[in-house]
C-alpha positions in Angstrom: 32.7 -48.6 8.0 33.4 -46.5 11.1 30.6 -45.6 13.3 29.5 -41.9 13.2 30.0 -40.0 16.4 27.0 -37.9 17.3 27.5 -34.3 18.5 26.7 -33.4 22.0 23.1 -32.4 22.7 23.9 -28.8 23.6 25.9 -28.0 20.5 29.0 -27.5 22.7 31.6 -27.5 20.1 31.8 -30.1 17.4 31.1 -27.8 14.6 34.3 -28.9 12.8 33.3 -32.5 13.0 29.8 -31.7 11.8 31.1 -29.7 8.9 33.4 -32.5 7.7 31.1 -35.4 8.3 30.4 -37.3 5.1 26.8 -37.3 4.1 25.3 -40.5 2.5 24.4 -40.2 -1.1 20.9 -41.4 -0.4 20.3 -38.5 2.0 21.5 -36.0 -0.6 19.2 -37.6 -3.3 16.1 -37.5 -1.1 16.6 -33.8 -0.2 17.6 -32.8 -3.7 14.7 -34.7 -5.4 12.3 -33.3 -2.9 13.4 -29.7 -3.5 13.5 -30.2 -7.3 10.1 -31.9 -7.4 8.5 -29.1 -5.4 10.2 -26.5 -7.5 9.0 -28.1 -10.8 5.4 -28.1 -9.5 5.6 -24.5 -8.3 7.3 -23.4 -11.6 4.4 -24.8 -13.6 1.8 -23.2 -11.3 3.7 -19.9 -11.5 3.6 -20.0 -15.3 -0.1 -20.8 -15.1 -1.0 -17.8 -12.9 1.3 -15.5 -14.9 -0.7 -16.5 -18.0 -3.8 -15.2 -16.3 -5.2 -18.0 -14.1 -6.8 -17.1 -11.9 -7.7 -13.7 -13.3 -9.8 -12.2 -10.4 -8.2 -8.9 -9.6 -8.4 -7.7 -6.1 -10.2 -10.7 -4.7 -9.5 -14.4 -4.0 -7.8 -14.7 -7.4 -5.2 -12.1 -6.5 -4.6 -13.8 -3.2 -4.1 -17.2 -4.9 -1.8 -15.7 -7.5 0.2 -13.9 -4.8 0.6 -17.0 -2.7 1.7 -19.2 -5.7 4.3 -16.6 -6.8 5.6 -16.2 -3.3 6.0 -19.9 -2.8 7.7 -20.1 -6.3 10.3 -17.5 -5.3 10.9 -19.1 -2.0 11.6 -22.5 -3.5 12.2 -22.8 -7.3 15.0 -20.3 -8.2 17.0 -21.1 -5.0 16.5 -24.8 -5.5 17.9 -24.5 -9.1 21.1 -23.4 -7.5 21.4 -25.2 -4.1 20.5 -28.7 -5.3 23.8 -28.7 -7.2 25.8 -27.8 -4.1 27.2 -30.2 -1.6 25.7 -28.7 1.5 24.0 -30.3 4.6 20.3 -30.7 4.7 19.7 -28.0 7.3 21.8 -25.5 5.3 20.0 -26.2 2.0 16.6 -25.8 3.7 17.6 -22.5 5.2 19.4 -20.9 2.2 17.1 -22.1 -0.6 14.4 -19.5 0.1 17.1 -16.8 0.7 18.7 -17.6 -2.6 15.4 -17.3 -4.4 14.8 -13.9 -2.8 18.3 -12.9 -3.9 17.5 -13.8 -7.5 14.3 -11.7 -7.3 16.3 -8.8 -5.8 19.0 -8.9 -8.5 16.5 -9.0 -11.3 14.2 -6.3 -9.9 17.1 -4.0 -8.8 18.8 -4.2 -12.3 15.4 -3.3 -13.9 15.0 -0.4 -11.5 18.5 0.9 -12.3 18.1 0.5 -16.1 14.4 1.4 -16.5 13.6 -1.9 -18.2 10.5 -2.6 -16.1 8.9 -5.8 -17.4 7.9 -7.8 -14.3 5.5 -10.3 -15.8 7.8 -11.0 -18.8 10.9 -11.5 -16.5 8.9 -13.6 -14.1 8.0 -15.9 -16.9 11.6 -16.1 -18.0 12.8 -17.0 -14.4 10.0 -19.5 -14.0 10.8 -21.2 -17.3 14.5 -21.4 -16.4 13.8 -22.7 -12.9 11.5 -25.4 -14.5 14.2 -26.6 -16.9 17.0 -26.6 -14.3 14.9 -28.3 -11.5 13.6 -30.9 -13.9 17.1 -31.7 -14.9 18.1 -31.9 -11.2 15.1 -34.2 -10.5 16.2 -36.6 -13.3 19.8 -36.4 -12.1 18.8 -37.4 -8.5 17.2 -40.6 -9.8 15.1 -41.0 -6.7 11.8 -39.8 -5.4 11.3 -38.5 -1.9 9.7 -41.1 0.3 7.3 -40.3 3.1 8.2 -41.7 6.4 6.0 -44.6 7.7 3.3 -43.2 9.9 3.2 -44.6 13.4 0.4 -44.7 15.9 0.9 -41.5 17.9 1.3 -41.8 21.7 -1.4 -40.3 23.9 0.9 -37.5 25.1 1.7 -36.5 21.5 -2.0 -36.3 20.8 -2.7 -34.2 23.9 0.1 -31.8 23.1 -1.0 -31.5 19.4 -4.5 -30.7 20.6 -3.1 -28.1 23.0 -1.4 -26.3 20.1 -4.7 -26.4 18.2 -6.3 -24.8 21.3 -3.7 -22.1 21.3 -4.5 -21.3 17.7 -8.2 -21.2 18.5 -7.6 -18.9 21.5 -5.5 -16.6 19.3 -8.3 -16.5 16.7 -10.8 -15.6 19.3 -8.6 -12.8 20.6 -8.3 -11.0 17.3 -11.7 -9.3 17.1 -11.5 -8.4 20.8 -8.1 -6.8 20.3 -9.7 -4.3 17.8 -12.1 -3.1 20.5 -9.9 -3.4 23.6 -9.5 -0.5 25.9 -6.0 1.2 25.4 -3.4 1.2 28.1 0.0 2.7 28.3 1.2 -0.7 29.6 0.3 -2.4 26.4 -1.9 -5.1 25.0 -1.2 -7.9 27.5 -2.4 -5.7 30.3 -5.7 -4.4 28.9 -6.3 -6.7 25.9 -8.3 -10.0 25.8 -7.1 -12.7 28.1 -7.1 -15.2 25.2 -3.9 -13.7 23.7 -1.6 -14.3 26.7 -3.3 -17.6 27.3 -2.5 -18.7 23.7 1.2 -17.6 24.1 1.6 -19.3 27.5 0.0 -22.5 26.2 2.2 -22.6 23.1 5.4 -22.3 25.2 4.1 -24.8 27.7 3.7 -27.4 24.9 7.2 -26.6 23.7 8.7 -27.2 27.1 6.9 -30.5 27.6 8.0 -31.6 24.1 11.6 -30.7 24.9 11.5 -32.7 28.2 10.1 -35.7 26.3 12.4 -35.2 23.3 9.6 -34.7 20.7 11.4 -32.7 18.0 8.5 -32.2 15.6 6.3 -30.9 18.4 8.9 -28.3 19.2 8.9 -27.4 15.5 5.1 -27.1 15.5 5.3 -25.0 18.7 7.8 -22.6 17.0 5.3 -22.3 14.0 2.4 -21.6 16.4 4.6 -19.1 18.3 5.2 -17.2 15.0 1.4 -17.1 14.6 0.4 -16.0 18.1 3.4 -13.7 18.8 4.3 -12.2 15.4 1.2 -12.4 13.3 -1.2 -10.7 15.7 -0.8 -7.3 14.1 -1.7 -8.6 10.7 -4.7 -10.5 12.0 -6.0 -7.7 14.2 -6.0 -4.9 11.7 -6.8 -4.5 8.0 -3.9 -2.1 7.6 -0.1 -2.4 8.2 1.1 -1.9 11.8 3.2 1.2 12.8 3.2 4.6 11.1 6.8 4.3 9.9 5.9 1.3 7.7 4.1 3.7 5.3 7.2 5.6 4.3 8.5 2.3 2.9 5.2 1.6 1.2 5.6 5.0 -0.4 8.9 4.1 -2.0 7.3 0.9 -3.5 4.5 3.0 -4.9 7.0 5.4 -6.3 9.0 2.7 -8.1 5.8 1.2 -9.5 4.8 4.6 -10.8 8.3 5.7 -12.1 9.4 2.2 -13.1 13.0 3.2 -12.3 14.9 4.6 -9.3 14.5 8.4 -8.9 17.6 10.5 -8.8 18.8 12.7 -6.0 19.8 12.0 -2.4 16.8 9.9 -1.3 18.5 7.2 0.7 15.9 4.6 -0.1 16.2 5.1 -3.8 20.0 4.7 -3.5 19.6 1.4 -1.6 16.6 0.0 -3.5 16.9 -3.8 -3.5 14.1 -4.4 -1.0 11.8 -1.8 -2.5 12.4 -2.9 -6.1 11.7 -6.5 -5.2 8.4 -5.6 -3.6 7.4 -3.3 -6.5 8.4 -5.9 -9.0 6.5 -8.7 -7.2 3.4 -6.4 -6.8 3.2 -5.5 -10.5 3.5 -9.1 -11.5 1.1 -10.6 -8.9 -1.4 -7.8 -8.4 -0.8 -7.9 -4.7 -0.8 -4.3 -3.2 2.1 -2.9 -1.2 -0.4 -2.5 1.7 -1.1 -6.3 1.8 2.6 -7.2 1.4 3.5 -4.9 4.3 0.7 -6.3 6.4 1.8 -10.0 6.1 5.6 -9.4 5.9 6.4 -10.0 9.6 5.5 -13.8 9.8 7.6 -14.5 6.6 10.6 -12.8 8.3 10.3 -15.0 11.3 10.0 -18.2 9.3 13.2 -17.3 7.4 15.0 -16.4 10.6 13.9 -19.7 12.3 15.2 -21.8 9.4 18.6 -20.1 9.4 18.9 -20.2 13.2 18.2 -23.9 13.2 20.8 -24.5 10.5 23.3 -22.4 12.5 22.7 -24.5 15.6 23.2 -27.6 13.6 26.5 -26.2 12.3 27.5 -25.6 15.9 26.9 -29.3 16.5 23.4 -29.5 17.9 21.1 -32.4 17.4 17.6 -32.0 15.8 15.9 -31.3 19.2 18.4 -28.5 19.9 17.9 -27.0 16.4 14.2 -26.9 16.9 14.6 -25.2 20.2 16.9 -22.7 18.6 14.2 -21.9 16.0 11.8 -21.3 18.9 14.3 -19.2 20.7 14.8 -16.8 17.8 11.1 -16.3 17.5 10.8 -15.4 21.2 13.9 -13.2 21.5 13.2 -11.1 18.3 11.3 -8.5 20.3 13.1 -5.4 18.8 10.3 -4.7 16.3 12.6 -4.6 13.2 10.6 -7.3 11.6 8.2 -5.0 9.8 8.1 -4.1 6.1 11.6 -2.7 5.8 15.0 -3.2 4.2 16.4 -3.9 7.7 14.1 -6.9 8.2 14.9 -8.5 4.8 18.6 -7.8 5.2 18.5 -9.5 8.6 17.0 -12.6 7.0 19.7 -12.6 4.4 22.4 -12.0 7.0 21.2 -15.0 9.1 21.8 -17.2 6.1 25.1 -15.6 5.4 26.2 -16.4 9.0 25.5 -20.1 8.4 27.5 -20.1 5.2 30.4 -18.1 6.6 30.8 -20.6 9.5 31.0 -23.4 7.1 33.1 -21.7 4.5 36.5 -22.9 5.8 35.5 -26.4 4.7 33.3 -25.7 1.7 34.1 -23.4 -1.2 30.4 -23.7 -2.3 29.4 -22.2 1.0 31.9 -19.4 0.6 30.8 -18.5 -2.9 27.1 -18.6 -2.0 27.7 -16.4 1.0 29.3 -13.8 -1.3 26.4 -14.1 -3.6 23.9 -13.4 -0.9 26.1 -10.6 0.5 26.2 -8.9 -2.9 22.4 -8.6 -2.6 22.5 -7.2 1.0 24.9 -4.4 0.0 22.3 -2.4 -2.1 19.5 -3.4 0.4 20.6 -1.8 3.7 23.2 0.6 4.8 24.4 -0.9 8.1 24.0 -4.7 7.9 26.7 -5.2 5.2 29.4 -3.6 7.4 28.5 -5.7 10.5 28.8 -8.8 8.3 32.1 -7.5 6.9 33.6 -7.0 10.3 32.4 -10.4 11.5 33.9 -12.0 8.4 37.3 -10.5 9.2 37.1 -11.9 12.7 36.1 -15.3 11.4 39.1 -15.2 9.0 41.4 -14.4 12.0 40.2 -17.5 13.8 40.4 -19.5 10.6 36.7 -20.2 10.2 36.4 -18.3 6.9 39.0 -18.1 4.0 40.9 -14.9 3.9 39.7 -14.0 0.5 36.0 -13.9 1.6 36.2 -10.7 3.7 38.5 -9.2 1.0 35.8 -9.6 -1.6 33.1 -8.4 0.8 35.1 -5.3 1.5 35.4 -4.6 -2.2 31.7 -5.0 -2.7 30.6 -2.9 0.2 33.3 -0.2 -0.2 32.8 0.2 -3.9 29.0 0.6 -3.5 29.3 3.0 -0.6 31.9 5.1 -2.6 29.4 5.7 -5.4 26.8 6.9 -2.8 29.0 8.6 -0.2 27.3 11.9 -0.7 23.9 10.4 0.3 25.1 9.1 3.7 27.7 11.7 4.5 25.1 14.0 6.2 24.1 11.1 8.5 27.6 10.7 9.8 29.6 7.6 9.0 31.4 7.9 12.4 30.0 9.5 15.5 33.0 8.9 17.8 34.4 6.2 20.1 31.9 7.1 22.9 30.3 3.8 23.5 27.9 5.0 26.1 26.7 7.9 24.0 26.3 5.7 20.9 24.2 3.3 23.0 21.8 6.1 24.0 18.4 5.9 22.3 16.7 8.8 20.6 13.7 8.8 22.9 13.1 12.2 24.6 13.8 11.8 28.4 10.4 12.6 29.8 9.0 10.9 32.9 6.2 8.6 31.4 4.9 5.4 32.8 4.3 3.7 29.5 7.6 4.5 27.9 9.6 3.7 31.1 7.9 0.4 31.7 8.5 -0.6 28.0 12.1 0.4 28.4 12.6 -1.7 31.5 11.2 -4.8 29.8 13.2 -4.1 26.6 16.4 -3.8 28.5 15.6 -6.8 30.5 15.0 -8.9 27.4 18.3 -7.9 25.9 20.3 -8.3 29.0 18.7 -11.7 29.7 19.6 -12.9 26.2 23.2 -11.7 26.3 23.9 -12.8 29.9 22.4 -16.2 29.4 24.4 -16.7 26.2 27.6 -15.6 28.0 26.9 -18.1 30.9 26.4 -21.0 28.5 29.5 -20.2 26.5 31.7 -19.8 29.6 30.4 -23.2 30.9 31.2 -24.8 27.6 34.7 -23.4 27.5 35.4 -24.5 31.1 34.1 -28.0 30.3 36.3 -28.3 27.3 39.3 -26.6 29.0 40.3 -23.1 28.1 43.3 -24.2 25.9 41.2 -26.8 24.1 38.4 -24.4 23.6 40.8 -21.8 22.1 42.5 -24.5 19.9 39.2 -25.8 18.5 37.7 -22.3 18.4 34.1 -23.6 18.3 33.1 -21.6 21.4 35.1 -18.6 20.1 33.1 -18.7 16.8 29.8 -18.9 18.7 30.9 -15.9 20.9 31.8 -13.9 17.8 28.4 -14.4 16.2 26.6 -13.6 19.4 28.6 -10.5 20.6 30.3 -9.0 17.5 27.4 -6.6 17.0 28.6 -4.7 20.1 31.5 -3.4 18.0 28.9 -1.1 16.2 28.7 1.0 19.4 32.4 1.8 19.1 31.8 4.2 16.2 28.2 4.7 15.3 25.0 5.8 17.1 22.8 5.2 14.0 20.5 8.0 14.9 19.9 6.7 18.4 19.0 3.2 17.3 22.4 1.5 17.4 21.7 -0.4 20.6 18.5 -1.8 19.0 20.6 -3.0 16.0 23.0 -4.6 18.5 20.1 -6.5 20.0 18.7 -7.4 16.6 22.0 -8.7 15.1 22.8 -10.7 18.3 19.5 -12.5 18.3 20.4 -15.2 15.7 23.8 -16.1 17.2 22.4 -16.1 20.8 19.4 -18.2 19.9 21.6 -20.7 18.2 23.5 -21.1 21.5 20.6 -20.9 23.9 18.2 -23.2 22.1 20.5 -26.3 22.2 21.5 -25.5 25.8 17.8 -25.4 26.8 17.2 -28.7 25.0 20.1 -30.3 26.9 18.9 -29.0 30.2 15.3 -30.3 29.7 16.2 -33.5 27.9 19.7 -34.3 29.3 20.9 -37.7 30.2 22.0 -37.0 33.8 19.5 -38.8 36.0 21.0 -37.4 39.3 20.7 -33.8 38.2 17.9 -33.9 35.7 15.2 -32.7 38.1 17.3 -29.6 38.9 18.2 -28.8 35.3 14.6 -29.3 34.2 13.3 -27.0 36.9 16.0 -24.4 36.1 15.3 -24.6 32.4 11.5 -24.2 32.9 12.0 -21.2 35.2 14.3 -19.5 32.8 12.0 -20.1 29.9 9.0 -18.7 31.8 11.0 -15.6 32.8 12.1 -15.1 29.2 8.5 -15.5 28.0 7.1 -12.9 30.4 9.8 -10.3 29.7 9.9 -10.8 25.9 6.1 -10.8 25.5 5.7 -7.6 27.5 8.6 -6.0 25.5 6.8 -7.0 22.3 3.3 -5.8 23.2 4.1 -2.9 25.6 3.9 -0.3 22.9 1.0 -1.9 21.0 -1.5 0.9 21.3 1.1 3.5 20.2 1.8 1.7 16.9 -1.6 0.2 16.2 -3.2 2.1 13.3 -6.9 2.0 12.5 -8.2 1.7 8.9 -10.0 5.1 9.3 -6.6 6.8 10.0 -5.2 5.5 6.7 -8.4 6.5 4.9 -8.0 10.0 6.3 -4.5 10.2 5.0 -5.8 8.9 1.7 -8.4 11.7 1.5 -5.8 14.4 2.4 -3.5 13.1 -0.4 -5.9 14.8 -2.8 -4.6 18.2 -1.5 -0.9 18.1 -2.1 -0.6 21.9 -1.7 -2.2 22.0 1.7 -0.4 22.2 5.0 -1.4 19.2 7.1 -0.5 19.4 10.8 -0.9 16.2 12.9 -1.1 17.2 16.5 1.2 14.3 17.2 3.5 13.0 14.4 2.3 9.4 14.7 0.3 8.7 11.6 0.6 7.3 8.1 0.9 10.7 6.4 -0.2 11.7 2.9 3.0 10.8 1.1 2.6 7.0 1.3 0.2 7.0 -1.7 2.2 9.3 -4.0 5.5 10.3 -2.6 6.6 11.9 -5.9 3.8 14.6 -5.5 5.0 15.4 -2.0 8.7 16.1 -2.8 9.7 19.7 -2.5 12.0 21.4 -5.0 15.0 20.8 -2.7 14.2 17.0 -2.6 12.9 16.9 0.9 9.6 15.3 1.9 7.0 18.1 2.4 4.6 15.7 4.1 7.2 14.7 6.6 8.1 18.3 7.3 4.5 19.2 8.1 4.2 16.2 10.4 7.1 17.4 12.5 6.5 21.1 12.3 4.0 21.5 15.2 6.2 19.6 17.6 9.2 21.7 16.6 7.3 25.0 17.0 6.4 24.0 20.6 9.9 22.7 21.3 12.7 24.6 22.9 14.9 26.9 20.8 17.6 24.3 20.4 15.1 21.6 19.3 15.4 19.6 22.5 12.6 18.9 24.9 13.3 18.3 28.5 9.7 17.9 29.7 6.1 17.6 28.4 5.1 20.4 26.1 2.2 22.8 26.7 -0.6 22.7 24.3 -3.1 25.5 24.6 -5.8 26.6 22.2 -4.5 30.2 22.1 -0.9 29.2 21.4 -2.1 26.6 18.8 -4.2 29.2 17.0 -1.2 31.6 16.8 1.0 28.8 15.4 -1.6 27.9 12.7 -2.2 31.5 11.8 1.5 32.0 11.3 1.7 28.9 9.1 -1.3 29.8 7.0 0.2 31.6 4.1 -2.6 31.3 1.6 -2.6 27.5 1.5 -5.3 25.3 3.1 -4.4 24.2 6.6 -5.7 20.9 8.1 -5.3 19.6 11.6 -5.5 15.9 12.3 -6.3 14.0 15.5 -6.3 10.2 15.6 -6.6 7.4 18.2 -2.9 6.4 17.6 -1.9 10.0 18.3 -3.8 10.0 21.5 -2.1 6.9 22.7 1.3 8.2 21.5 0.8 11.3 23.6 -0.2 9.3 26.7 2.7 6.9 26.2 5.5 9.4 25.6 3.9 12.4 27.5 4.4 14.6 24.4 2.2 17.3 25.9 0.9 18.1 29.3 -1.7 15.5 30.6 -5.2 16.2 29.2 -3.9 18.8 26.8 -4.6 16.7 23.7 -8.3 16.1 24.5 -8.8 19.7 25.6 -7.4 21.0 22.3 -9.6 18.6 20.3 -12.7 19.7 22.3 -11.8 23.4 21.8 -11.2 23.3 18.1 -14.4 21.4 17.4 -16.3 24.5 18.8 -13.8 27.1 17.5 -15.3 29.2 14.7 -11.9 29.4 13.1 -12.0 25.6 12.4 -14.5 23.4 10.7 -14.7 19.6 10.9 -14.3 18.1 7.4 -13.9 14.5 8.4 -14.8 12.4 11.4 -14.6 8.6 11.6 -14.2 6.9 14.9 -11.5 8.7 16.9 -10.1 10.3 13.7 -10.8 14.0 13.3 -9.8 16.2 10.4 -10.4 20.0 10.9 -9.8 22.8 8.4 -8.5 26.2 9.5 -10.8 29.0 8.3 -9.5 31.8 10.3 -7.2 34.8 9.3 -4.8 34.0 6.5 -6.5 30.8 5.6 -6.2 29.6 2.0 
């Protein structure tokens, strides 16, 4: 039997060899039996909790029921499909949870379209089917998963493991202090508790030492802790979901749970309902509220992205150490903020798995078919992601890494779905011109503000650092192979396509001023799959003469990345951090759907997140959203643009409110997040926000109806008041 050739440590371009390498039957049996055994157990547990055990609603019973059903969907339905496919271990581990999510999305979306809304019944049907299929697969495998023999850990491993535990403890100590920290326009790392940056720095330090010493599982553990300390802080520090725009998505979930079918009209979310239907379906069956799902959604997103990125690095030819480093890299570089409770976040997770399957599809029909299955779920989930994947698939077909029929089927799926809903997206503009620079411009008002400017510098630095580092690594790989060899083998070409193909979006779409953020988001998985193995090779290379230099360079690069990315992540913390009292105020105002509610700054949850159906005007537009923007528009210039900070005087404000009071109750809302938003973006002249609050509290034309913390709700009682 010929000896198997190992791929290079940096994943430099043996993807073809990796894809065609025969896999021993024993390895397949262990993986399949492990997945099947776990799926059988989770299917039984799912059937038990669906039968009413535990039955505690709203307490620990609901939490247990939600966790069991979540694990079931991440393992059992996908395992029932993937165990029968001949795919590598890393690919199976990555796409099994995505396949389960796809099954949930298909079932729930069909129910939302047809009105047959029976979540608990259909959950039981899927659980029973998964139990039968996985039990059959476990019998077919004829082997049980074996635990590796435990060895006595080396002292260094023990020290590094204890350091990770210390990082988790520091993070836990930081959470209560975050809630009471003094706000700053420069973000949480500047004015928050020191334990948080210490936990982040300690986690990455452990990962770097583990990479130098070649300890793969310690790198994996570091990536898991990085998800905790970098991406779970918002969930741990607040009892309500992070960022005001999350609540418009919670609103759609509530609407589907109330209506039990998609609403008609031009609501873009109802026309792309896969993510919302899945959440509503899961919530009705498990009892978990949409608020709790939204709060803990982000860490799940990063776990799925880390698994897919590691599998992609393996497909590129990286060893286990490089794959673990790639998983850590995607957690670090995903600073864009599109990991909250949104269709974009879930679509990105699905897209990462599709990338892995597309790269393998030229050698595996199973990978191609499964990629199309996942793609069919992404199409009704998000508007932009399917078309990026479609363009990439065509490019991969050109370089013969994907069969020609795959992008053809993808085009039929995406084009057919868009054609039935063209009227919904036509007003947004399918094409905004070939002006790349204009399409790359963000939608942030150009006002001189320290907070916004500093965050912009770090955000641009994080993106440029990721792209430039990836380009340098790919150029070096191509030069090492030889340009002709690199083009003939096309491994480096494929890696470049996955990393830089999102830039093509700027050729024809601004996406409302967020296109450049989508470019950074879509690039992250491909870039991390390149950079992770390269970092592992630099720190754990086998070149004694140059190892000291490469280790030093790798450590310096990683530290710079950490500083830039961490500040880009937490720079706008206080702007997007919502307090429970703000959400409670929105809940209280939801009882007055006919009132006009004017937030002084439009950064709040709004009333419509509880019952969006009640806040729809006759023309289908969102009345709650209109009132949130109205004050800003009345103060803006005639053309709707703002070139500098707006004035905000008591006299002018009273005139505006009096003009808007047409017999309906008028409420004015001030919150802590609005205050920080005003300071961060310089919405109004410095000091105007607090001056207006102080004035209105003593103005006889206004009365305070609610005050909790920094949240104030005042009712207008002057001329014309309802």
